[in-house]
C-alpha positions in Angstrom: -22.5 -14.7 1.0 -20.1 -11.9 0.4 -19.8 -8.2 1.6 -17.8 -5.9 0.5 -15.9 -3.9 2.6 -13.5 -0.1 2.5 -11.6 1.3 5.2 -9.5 4.8 4.7 -6.7 3.1 6.7 -6.6 -0.2 6.0 -7.6 -0.8 2.4 -10.1 -3.5 1.0 -11.7 -6.6 2.8 -14.0 -9.1 2.2 -16.6 -10.2 5.4 -18.4 -13.7 4.6 -20.8 -13.7 7.0 -23.6 -10.8 8.5 -21.8 -11.1 12.1 -18.3 -10.3 10.3 -19.6 -7.4 8.7 -21.5 -5.5 11.4 -18.1 -5.9 13.1 -16.8 -4.4 11.0 -18.5 -1.3 10.8 -18.0 -0.7 14.1 -14.8 -0.2 13.4 -15.0 2.2 10.6 -15.2 -0.3 7.6 -18.1 0.9 5.1 -20.0 -1.1 2.6 -19.9 -0.8 -1.1 -21.1 -2.6 -3.8 -19.0 -5.5 -5.7 -18.8 -3.2 -9.2 -17.1 -0.5 -6.5 -15.0 -2.8 -4.6 -13.5 -4.3 -8.1 -13.2 -1.0 -9.7 -11.9 1.1 -6.9 -8.2 0.2 -6.4 -7.9 1.9 -2.9 -4.7 1.6 -1.3 -4.4 2.3 2.3 -2.4 5.2 3.5 0.4 2.7 4.5 0.8 1.1 1.6 0.4 4.9 -0.3 2.9 6.2 2.1 5.6 3.5 1.7 5.1 3.4 -1.7 5.8 7.1 -2.0 9.3 6.7 0.2 10.5 3.9 -2.7 9.1 5.8 -5.0 12.0 8.6 -3.8 14.5 6.4 -3.1 14.5 5.1 -6.4 14.6 8.6 -7.9 18.0 9.3 -5.7 19.6 6.1 -6.4 18.9 6.9 -10.3 20.0 10.1 -9.7 23.3 9.2 -8.1 23.8 6.1 -10.6 22.5 7.0 -14.2 20.8 3.3 -13.1 17.2 1.9 -11.9 18.3 -0.3 -8.7 18.1 -4.1 -8.7 14.1 -4.8 -8.2 15.0 -7.1 -5.4 16.5 -4.6 -3.8 14.2 -4.2 0.1 13.9 -0.2 0.7 16.9 0.1 3.3 19.4 -1.8 1.1 18.8 0.8 -1.2 19.0 3.7 1.6 22.1 2.1 2.8 23.7 1.7 -0.6 22.8 5.6 -0.8 24.1 6.6 2.8 27.1 4.5 1.8 27.9 6.2 -1.4 27.8 9.6 0.4 30.8 9.9 1.7 
């Protein structure tokens, strides 16, 4: 049995038994249909914030260097590169 759940803070999850789903619901998870679960791309707010911050850093990097940063660079490394070149 698969029970599809979404949560505004945490995103999506699948519970595999009724007791698990009922417990999750007490913590704010909401049961949705399988179709809604797979068609709605709902990121958690923390994921959205991280993506937004990364996009902002990438834009700053592109404005400063005229090119995209290496895709393997972490946000911290991009920020350090930007900070280092501010001198």
